[in-house]
KOLKE-659129 format. One record per residue: residue in one letter; x negated, y negated, z negated of N, C-alpha, C in turn; residue number from 1. Coordinates in nm, 3 decimals. Layout:
% KOLKE-659129
 rest     n_x     n_y     n_z    ca_x    ca_y    ca_z     c_x     c_y     c_z  nr
    A       X       Y       Z       X       Y       Z       X       Y       Z NUM
...
***
This chain:
% KOLKE-659129
 rest     n_x     n_y     n_z    ca_x    ca_y    ca_z     c_x     c_y     c_z  nr
    M -17.744  -5.594  -1.123 -17.675  -5.591  -1.251 -17.661  -5.446  -1.297   1
    S -17.685  -5.419  -1.424 -17.676  -5.282  -1.472 -17.531  -5.242  -1.488   2
    A -17.510  -5.109  -1.499 -17.374  -5.057  -1.509 -17.306  -5.100  -1.637   3
    S -17.383  -5.141  -1.741 -17.323  -5.178  -1.868 -17.317  -5.329  -1.888   4
    A -17.360  -5.406  -1.789 -17.362  -5.551  -1.803 -17.222  -5.607  -1.796   5
    P -17.201  -5.727  -1.855 -17.069  -5.790  -1.844 -17.032  -5.811  -1.698   6
    G -16.903  -5.816  -1.672 -16.856  -5.839  -1.536 -16.882  -5.982  -1.493   7
    P -16.852  -6.012  -1.368 -16.869  -6.148  -1.317 -16.794  -6.250  -1.404   8
    R -16.850  -6.368  -1.413 -16.796  -6.473  -1.498 -16.654  -6.510  -1.457   9
    V -16.568  -6.533  -1.556 -16.433  -6.582  -1.533 -16.439  -6.734  -1.543  10
    A -16.444  -6.800  -1.428 -16.463  -6.945  -1.427 -16.332  -7.019  -1.444  11
    D -16.230  -6.982  -1.369 -16.104  -7.056  -1.370 -15.995  -6.958  -1.333  12
    V -15.917  -6.914  -1.433 -15.818  -6.810  -1.407 -15.707  -6.858  -1.315  13
    T -15.693  -6.987  -1.294 -15.592  -7.034  -1.201 -15.630  -7.001  -1.058  14
    Q -15.757  -6.967  -1.033 -15.801  -6.938  -0.898 -15.761  -6.799  -0.852  15
    T -15.734  -6.709  -0.943 -15.687  -6.575  -0.906 -15.575  -6.537  -1.001  16
    N -15.457  -6.518  -0.949 -15.344  -6.481  -1.033 -15.336  -6.330  -1.051  17
    E -15.327  -6.258  -0.940 -15.312  -6.112  -0.947 -15.387  -6.046  -0.833  18
    V -15.436  -5.927  -0.860 -15.496  -5.842  -0.757 -15.423  -5.709  -0.760  19
    W -15.353  -5.678  -0.652 -15.278  -5.553  -0.640 -15.367  -5.450  -0.571  20
    L -15.371  -5.330  -0.629 -15.455  -5.222  -0.578 -15.368  -5.108  -0.530  21
    V -15.392  -5.061  -0.408 -15.318  -4.947  -0.355 -15.418  -4.838  -0.315  22
    R -15.403  -4.721  -0.375 -15.483  -4.608  -0.330 -15.415  -4.548  -0.207  23
    H -15.495  -4.504  -0.112 -15.442  -4.448   0.012 -15.356  -4.323  -0.014  24
    G -15.281  -4.284   0.087 -15.200  -4.164   0.078 -15.284  -4.037   0.077  25
    E -15.217  -3.926   0.059 -15.283  -3.796   0.047 -15.360  -3.757   0.174  26
    T -15.477  -3.697   0.154 -15.552  -3.632   0.261 -15.568  -3.485   0.225  27
    E -15.617  -3.405   0.319 -15.640  -3.264   0.289 -15.738  -3.249   0.173  28
    W -15.840  -3.334   0.170 -15.941  -3.321   0.065 -15.891  -3.375  -0.069  29
    S -15.811  -3.479  -0.069 -15.758  -3.526  -0.198 -15.664  -3.420  -0.256  30
    R -15.593  -3.349  -0.169 -15.504  -3.243  -0.215 -15.582  -3.125  -0.272  31
    S -15.695  -3.093  -0.212 -15.774  -2.977  -0.256 -15.875  -3.010  -0.366  32
    G -15.890  -3.139  -0.397 -15.985  -3.178  -0.501 -16.128  -3.192  -0.452  33
    Q -16.148  -3.196  -0.320 -16.282  -3.216  -0.265 -16.318  -3.364  -0.268  34
    H -16.439  -3.393  -0.313 -16.481  -3.533  -0.321 -16.498  -3.590  -0.181  35
    T -16.428  -3.700  -0.156 -16.426  -3.761  -0.023 -16.481  -3.902  -0.034  36
    G -16.603  -3.920   0.012 -16.663  -4.052   0.009 -16.654  -4.118   0.144  37
    V -16.760  -4.107   0.223 -16.767  -4.176   0.351 -16.711  -4.093   0.467  38
    T -16.673  -3.968   0.442 -16.610  -3.888   0.547 -16.478  -3.955   0.586  39
    D -16.461  -3.979   0.715 -16.345  -4.058   0.761 -16.229  -3.964   0.794  40
    I -16.164  -3.917   0.691 -16.061  -3.815   0.703 -15.923  -3.881   0.714  41
    A -15.833  -3.815   0.788 -15.699  -3.871   0.810 -15.603  -3.835   0.698  42
    L -15.490  -3.905   0.694 -15.382  -3.871   0.602 -15.313  -3.743   0.647  43
    T -15.258  -3.669   0.552 -15.171  -3.556   0.583 -15.032  -3.611   0.619  44
    P -14.943  -3.527   0.673 -14.805  -3.573   0.694 -14.741  -3.626   0.566  45
    S -14.768  -3.559   0.453 -14.717  -3.608   0.325 -14.778  -3.743   0.290  46
    G -14.907  -3.759   0.320 -14.974  -3.886   0.295 -14.916  -3.998   0.379  47
    N -14.882  -3.968   0.505 -14.816  -4.068   0.589 -14.682  -4.109   0.531  48
    A -14.605  -4.011   0.484 -14.472  -4.040   0.430 -14.481  -4.125   0.303  49
    S -14.574  -4.092   0.215 -14.588  -4.169   0.092 -14.640  -4.310   0.121  50
    A -14.724  -4.323   0.223 -14.772  -4.456   0.262 -14.656  -4.540   0.315  51
    E -14.570  -4.480   0.395 -14.452  -4.551   0.444 -14.362  -4.595   0.330  52
    A -14.350  -4.510   0.227 -14.265  -4.544   0.112 -14.319  -4.664   0.034  53
    L -14.448  -4.689   0.046 -14.505  -4.805  -0.022 -14.447  -4.936   0.030  54
    A -14.398  -4.935   0.153 -14.340  -5.056   0.210 -14.224  -5.107   0.124  55
    D -14.142  -5.015   0.072 -14.032  -5.055  -0.014 -14.083  -5.113  -0.146  56
    T -14.190  -5.053  -0.199 -14.246  -5.100  -0.326 -14.302  -5.241  -0.312  57
    L -14.367  -5.268  -0.199 -14.436  -5.396  -0.179 -14.348  -5.503  -0.116  58
    E -14.233  -5.461  -0.062 -14.143  -5.557   0.004 -14.098  -5.664  -0.093  59
    G -14.098  -5.787  -0.048 -14.051  -5.896  -0.130 -14.160  -5.963  -0.213  60
    T -14.280  -5.905  -0.210 -14.393  -5.966  -0.281 -14.481  -6.036  -0.178  61
    A -14.507  -6.163  -0.199 -14.589  -6.241  -0.106 -14.735  -6.232  -0.146  62
    F -14.821  -6.206  -0.048 -14.964  -6.195  -0.073 -15.038  -6.302   0.007  63
    D -15.135  -6.363  -0.060 -15.215  -6.467   0.004 -15.328  -6.409   0.088  64
    R -15.368  -6.287   0.056 -15.473  -6.220   0.132 -15.457  -6.070   0.116  65
    V -15.479  -5.996   0.225 -15.471  -5.850   0.223 -15.601  -5.795   0.280  66
    L -15.664  -5.707   0.205 -15.791  -5.647   0.243 -15.779  -5.495   0.242  67
    T -15.858  -5.429   0.327 -15.860  -5.284   0.327 -16.001  -5.232   0.347  68
    S -16.027  -5.118   0.288 -16.148  -5.042   0.322 -16.143  -5.011   0.471  69
    P -16.258  -5.005   0.538 -16.257  -4.973   0.681 -16.230  -4.827   0.712  70
    L -16.230  -4.739   0.613 -16.205  -4.598   0.639 -16.058  -4.576   0.677  71
    Q -16.034  -4.482   0.770 -15.902  -4.472   0.830 -15.792  -4.436   0.731  72
    R -15.823  -4.362   0.626 -15.717  -4.326   0.532 -15.662  -4.449   0.459  73
    A -15.748  -4.548   0.434 -15.701  -4.673   0.374 -15.633  -4.762   0.478  74
    R -15.696  -4.773   0.596 -15.638  -4.858   0.701 -15.501  -4.809   0.742  75
    R -15.486  -4.678   0.756 -15.357  -4.621   0.797 -15.251  -4.643   0.688  76
    T -15.291  -4.632   0.564 -15.198  -4.659   0.454 -15.151  -4.804   0.460  77
    A -15.244  -4.895   0.484 -15.206  -5.037   0.496 -15.108  -5.057   0.611  78
    E -15.136  -4.996   0.724 -15.047  -5.011   0.840 -14.907  -4.959   0.811  79
    L -14.900  -4.839   0.754 -14.770  -4.778   0.728 -14.693  -4.851   0.619  80
    A -14.765  -4.917   0.530 -14.700  -4.995   0.423 -14.656  -5.132   0.472  81
    G -14.688  -5.165   0.599 -14.643  -5.291   0.656 -14.749  -5.399   0.663  82
    F -14.877  -5.360   0.648 -14.984  -5.459   0.647 -15.090  -5.424   0.751  83
    A -15.045  -5.413   0.875 -15.136  -5.377   0.984 -15.245  -5.481   1.007  84
    G -15.223  -5.604   0.964 -15.321  -5.710   0.984 -15.422  -5.725   0.873  85
    A -15.429  -5.627   0.783 -15.523  -5.636   0.671 -15.667  -5.653   0.721  86
    A -15.741  -5.741   0.657 -15.881  -5.764   0.694 -15.970  -5.655   0.636  87
    L -16.071  -5.614   0.714 -16.162  -5.510   0.668 -16.259  -5.567   0.565  88
    E -16.277  -5.494   0.455 -16.373  -5.531   0.352 -16.463  -5.410   0.326  89
    P -16.584  -5.409   0.383 -16.673  -5.293   0.372 -16.704  -5.251   0.228  90
    D -16.707  -5.346   0.135 -16.741  -5.311  -0.003 -16.631  -5.232  -0.074  91
    L -16.514  -5.216  -0.010 -16.407  -5.136  -0.071 -16.417  -4.988  -0.036  92
    V -16.515  -4.947   0.043 -16.526  -4.805   0.077 -16.543  -4.721  -0.048  93
    E -16.515  -4.594  -0.034 -16.524  -4.503  -0.148 -16.669  -4.481  -0.189  94
    W -16.688  -4.434  -0.311 -16.819  -4.396  -0.362 -16.883  -4.298  -0.264  95
    D -17.009  -4.319  -0.232 -17.082  -4.229  -0.142 -17.131  -4.110  -0.223  96
    Y -17.075  -3.991  -0.195 -17.107  -3.871  -0.273 -17.232  -3.799  -0.227  97
    G -17.296  -3.847  -0.122 -17.423  -3.788  -0.080 -17.414  -3.638  -0.061  98
    D -17.502  -3.565  -0.129 -17.507  -3.418  -0.117 -17.380  -3.350  -0.167  99
    Y -17.301  -3.421  -0.246 -17.181  -3.361  -0.304 -17.054  -3.391  -0.222 100
    E -17.071  -3.455  -0.108 -16.957  -3.485  -0.021 -16.885  -3.356   0.018 101
    G -16.753  -3.354   0.000 -16.672  -3.240   0.040 -16.666  -3.128  -0.062 102
    L -16.741  -3.139  -0.170 -16.741  -3.035  -0.273 -16.642  -3.070  -0.384 103
    T -16.596  -2.970  -0.456 -16.513  -2.993  -0.573 -16.603  -3.007  -0.696 104
    S -16.549  -3.064  -0.801 -16.626  -3.075  -0.926 -16.665  -2.938  -0.978 105
    A -16.575  -2.840  -0.966 -16.605  -2.705  -1.015 -16.725  -2.646  -0.942 106
    T -16.731  -2.665  -0.811 -16.844  -2.613  -0.733 -16.974  -2.683  -0.773 107
    I -16.969  -2.814  -0.788 -17.088  -2.889  -0.826 -17.139  -2.843  -0.962 108
    R -17.050  -2.817  -1.056 -17.090  -2.783  -1.192 -17.144  -2.641  -1.205 109
    E -17.133  -2.564  -1.099 -17.199  -2.433  -1.101 -17.351  -2.448  -1.107 110
    T -17.403  -2.556  -1.049 -17.548  -2.580  -1.052 -17.585  -2.705  -1.133 111
    D -17.489  -2.788  -1.163 -17.514  -2.912  -1.238 -17.401  -2.927  -1.340 112
    P -17.407  -2.849  -1.450 -17.292  -2.835  -1.538 -17.245  -2.964  -1.606 113
    D -17.331  -3.061  -1.623 -17.293  -3.184  -1.692 -17.252  -3.297  -1.597 114
    W -17.242  -3.266  -1.469 -17.223  -3.372  -1.372 -17.085  -3.434  -1.377 115
    T -17.082  -3.567  -1.370 -16.965  -3.643  -1.328 -17.017  -3.759  -1.244 116
    I -16.938  -3.807  -1.152 -16.979  -3.921  -1.071 -16.999  -4.044  -1.157 117
    W -16.925  -4.052  -1.268 -16.927  -4.170  -1.354 -17.056  -4.183  -1.434 118
    T -17.123  -4.071  -1.457 -17.245  -4.075  -1.537 -17.371  -4.050  -1.455 119
    H -17.359  -3.972  -1.347 -17.476  -3.929  -1.272 -17.486  -3.988  -1.131 120
    G -17.379  -4.049  -1.081 -17.381  -4.087  -0.941 -17.390  -3.963  -0.854 121
    A -17.449  -3.976  -0.737 -17.456  -3.862  -0.645 -17.595  -3.854  -0.583 122
    P -17.654  -3.734  -0.581 -17.786  -3.720  -0.518 -17.780  -3.754  -0.370 123
    R -17.873  -3.837  -0.326 -17.878  -3.888  -0.189 -17.748  -3.959  -0.150 124
    G -17.680  -4.007  -0.252 -17.560  -4.086  -0.232 -17.574  -4.217  -0.307 125
    E -17.468  -4.257  -0.377 -17.465  -4.386  -0.444 -17.480  -4.368  -0.594 126
    S -17.570  -4.444  -0.653 -17.591  -4.439  -0.798 -17.483  -4.517  -0.871 127
    V -17.475  -4.496  -1.001 -17.381  -4.573  -1.084 -17.415  -4.722  -1.076 128
    A -17.544  -4.755  -1.083 -17.585  -4.896  -1.078 -17.549  -4.960  -0.944 129
    A -17.567  -4.885  -0.835 -17.533  -4.938  -0.703 -17.382  -4.961  -0.691 130
    M -17.302  -4.868  -0.743 -17.157  -4.885  -0.739 -17.115  -5.006  -0.822 131
    S -17.178  -5.023  -0.938 -17.146  -5.137  -1.023 -17.176  -5.268  -0.951 132
    A -17.291  -5.276  -0.886 -17.328  -5.398  -0.814 -17.231  -5.426  -0.700 133
    R -17.189  -5.321  -0.630 -17.097  -5.338  -0.518 -16.961  -5.388  -0.566 134
    M -16.910  -5.330  -0.675 -16.781  -5.374  -0.728 -16.789  -5.515  -0.786 135
    D -16.905  -5.552  -0.841 -16.921  -5.688  -0.890 -16.912  -5.790  -0.776 136
    R -16.965  -5.752  -0.659 -16.951  -5.841  -0.543 -16.804  -5.861  -0.507 137
    V -16.728  -5.751  -0.512 -16.586  -5.761  -0.481 -16.514  -5.849  -0.583 138
    V -16.540  -5.825  -0.711 -16.474  -5.903  -0.816 -16.506  -6.051  -0.800 139
    T -16.631  -6.084  -0.773 -16.668  -6.224  -0.755 -16.590  -6.288  -0.641 140
    R -16.579  -6.217  -0.529 -16.506  -6.272  -0.414 -16.356  -6.284  -0.444 141
    L -16.301  -6.190  -0.517 -16.160  -6.198  -0.554 -16.134  -6.319  -0.641 142
    R -16.224  -6.346  -0.732 -16.204  -6.458  -0.824 -16.228  -6.593  -0.756 143
    E -16.295  -6.592  -0.644 -16.317  -6.715  -0.569 -16.198  -6.751  -0.479 144
    H -16.106  -6.656  -0.464 -15.994  -6.676  -0.371 -15.865  -6.693  -0.452 145
    P -15.790  -6.799  -0.429 -15.669  -6.822  -0.507 -15.554  -6.732  -0.466 146
    G -15.459  -6.716  -0.557 -15.334  -6.650  -0.524 -15.330  -6.502  -0.552 147
    R -15.232  -6.437  -0.492 -15.210  -6.293  -0.510 -15.273  -6.218  -0.394 148
    Q -15.356  -6.118  -0.426 -15.429  -6.043  -0.325 -15.393  -5.895  -0.332 149
    L -15.395  -5.831  -0.217 -15.358  -5.690  -0.204 -15.473  -5.614  -0.141 150
    L -15.515  -5.504  -0.206 -15.628  -5.425  -0.160 -15.585  -5.281  -0.137 151
    F -15.624  -5.225  -0.022 -15.603  -5.083   0.008 -15.739  -5.014   0.007 152
    A -15.753  -4.915  -0.079 -15.884  -4.850  -0.090 -15.869  -4.709  -0.147 153
    H -15.961  -4.669  -0.234 -15.981  -4.528  -0.269 -15.981  -4.507  -0.420 154
    G -15.964  -4.382  -0.459 -15.950  -4.350  -0.601 -16.064  -4.398  -0.688 155
    H -16.187  -4.358  -0.654 -16.298  -4.393  -0.740 -16.342  -4.538  -0.723 156
    S -16.338  -4.590  -0.602 -16.378  -4.730  -0.585 -16.282  -4.824  -0.657 157
    L -16.153  -4.795  -0.655 -16.057  -4.882  -0.723 -16.068  -4.869  -0.875 158
    R -16.095  -4.748  -0.923 -16.114  -4.731  -1.068 -16.239  -4.804  -1.115 159
    A -16.346  -4.797  -1.034 -16.468  -4.869  -1.066 -16.445  -5.020  -1.062 160
    L -16.369  -5.065  -0.962 -16.336  -5.207  -0.951 -16.259  -5.254  -1.074 161
    A -16.162  -5.176  -1.119 -16.085  -5.214  -1.238 -16.174  -5.225  -1.361 162
    A -16.266  -5.131  -1.377 -16.357  -5.137  -1.492 -16.439  -5.265  -1.489 163
    R -16.493  -5.300  -1.373 -16.576  -5.420  -1.364 -16.491  -5.547  -1.376 164
    W -16.366  -5.544  -1.328 -16.275  -5.657  -1.347 -16.261  -5.687  -1.496 165
    L -16.255  -5.582  -1.576 -16.239  -5.596  -1.721 -16.370  -5.625  -1.792 166
    G -16.481  -5.625  -1.719 -16.611  -5.646  -1.781 -16.665  -5.524  -1.850 167
    Q -16.613  -5.406  -1.814 -16.657  -5.281  -1.875 -16.752  -5.206  -1.781 168
    P -16.831  -5.113  -1.833 -16.919  -5.034  -1.746 -16.837  -4.957  -1.643 169
    V -16.896  -4.937  -1.527 -16.830  -4.860  -1.422 -16.781  -4.725  -1.476 170
    G -16.858  -4.663  -1.564 -16.821  -4.533  -1.618 -16.686  -4.531  -1.687 171
    D -16.639  -4.646  -1.733 -16.507  -4.651  -1.797 -16.395  -4.630  -1.697 172
    G -16.427  -4.634  -1.568 -16.326  -4.601  -1.467 -16.274  -4.459  -1.482 173
    R -16.352  -4.373  -1.547 -16.309  -4.234  -1.568 -16.183  -4.227  -1.654 174
    L -16.154  -4.333  -1.729 -16.038  -4.336  -1.819 -15.910  -4.376  -1.747 175
    L -15.922  -4.415  -1.620 -15.809  -4.468  -1.545 -15.770  -4.373  -1.433 176
    R -15.686  -4.278  -1.462 -15.638  -4.187  -1.357 -15.567  -4.268  -1.249 177
    L -15.591  -4.230  -1.124 -15.529  -4.303  -1.013 -15.486  -4.204  -0.906 178
    D -15.357  -4.187  -0.889 -15.303  -4.094  -0.792 -15.294  -4.158  -0.654 179
    T -15.278  -4.073  -0.552 -15.263  -4.124  -0.416 -15.132  -4.201  -0.401 180
    A -15.135  -4.302  -0.312 -15.017  -4.382  -0.277 -14.951  -4.445  -0.400 181
    T -15.035  -4.496  -0.490 -14.983  -4.566  -0.607 -15.026  -4.712  -0.604 182
    V -14.956  -4.792  -0.685 -14.982  -4.935  -0.694 -15.023  -4.970  -0.836 183
    S -15.130  -5.047  -0.848 -15.176  -5.099  -0.977 -15.199  -5.249  -0.962 184
    V -15.197  -5.320  -1.074 -15.213  -5.465  -1.068 -15.310  -5.510  -1.177 185
    L -15.410  -5.588  -1.134 -15.503  -5.652  -1.225 -15.470  -5.801  -1.233 186
    G -15.494  -5.859  -1.348 -15.468  -6.001  -1.363 -15.529  -6.052  -1.491 187
    Y -15.453  -6.135  -1.562 -15.503  -6.196  -1.684 -15.395  -6.195  -1.790 188
    E -15.438  -6.189  -1.915 -15.351  -6.215  -2.029 -15.427  -6.305  -2.124 189
    H -15.366  -6.418  -2.160 -15.433  -6.515  -2.246 -15.572  -6.548  -2.192 190
    E -15.580  -6.568  -2.062 -15.700  -6.612  -1.991 -15.813  -6.510  -1.994 191
    R -15.782  -6.387  -2.025 -15.882  -6.281  -2.020 -15.838  -6.177  -1.918 192
    P -15.933  -6.115  -1.846 -15.896  -6.012  -1.749 -15.821  -5.897  -1.815 193
    A -15.718  -5.849  -1.747 -15.632  -5.745  -1.803 -15.577  -5.657  -1.692 194
    V -15.534  -5.536  -1.731 -15.457  -5.447  -1.643 -15.310  -5.477  -1.668 195
    L -15.238  -5.520  -1.565 -15.096  -5.554  -1.579 -15.005  -5.436  -1.550 196
    R -15.046  -5.351  -1.453 -14.973  -5.227  -1.419 -15.076  -5.126  -1.375 197
    W -15.047  -4.997  -1.398 -15.146  -4.899  -1.352 -15.077  -4.771  -1.304 198
    N -15.119  -4.722  -1.187 -15.080  -4.592  -1.135 -14.928  -4.578  -1.122 199
    C -14.866  -4.683  -1.070 -14.719  -4.682  -1.058 -14.676  -4.643  -0.916 200
***
């Protein structure tokens, strides 16, 4: 599926009520602005503390399924937030930055001035089309599962997921700022996919 194609079909909105998205806590690279894709980096002490604070935010909300990226920064956030039993979902991993892994946008633009991950993907990493296809797989599986679902993952993968949930190109994820240790909610309004809460 191309990056501009409509999102997965909305067959029966009663099958999925809400999808809650949690970005992992702070890491050294998220703090410094270095692009972190498949590098399995740990949370900082501040990241651990903010992940623990998520437990209060999520307390009292019942979830029918909890999924996490297999990378430790997402898994640890899930554990500290009270969801140590979250199931691993490989398609929730962060965008693969390839040659740009660990670099800041400013460094990349010294040699590639027009670059953004949303328009160019990453050399020897993941293309925009590949990211779109991966997020479409996630959206399809979410819509096949009833109830309220909770996902622990990463800044760019969750923004891309939200764009595809809405049926928009992956590149529209650039419009959705997403801070560490925040909660967002996707769902429906008048039977159409919608953002219910963002970056809270």
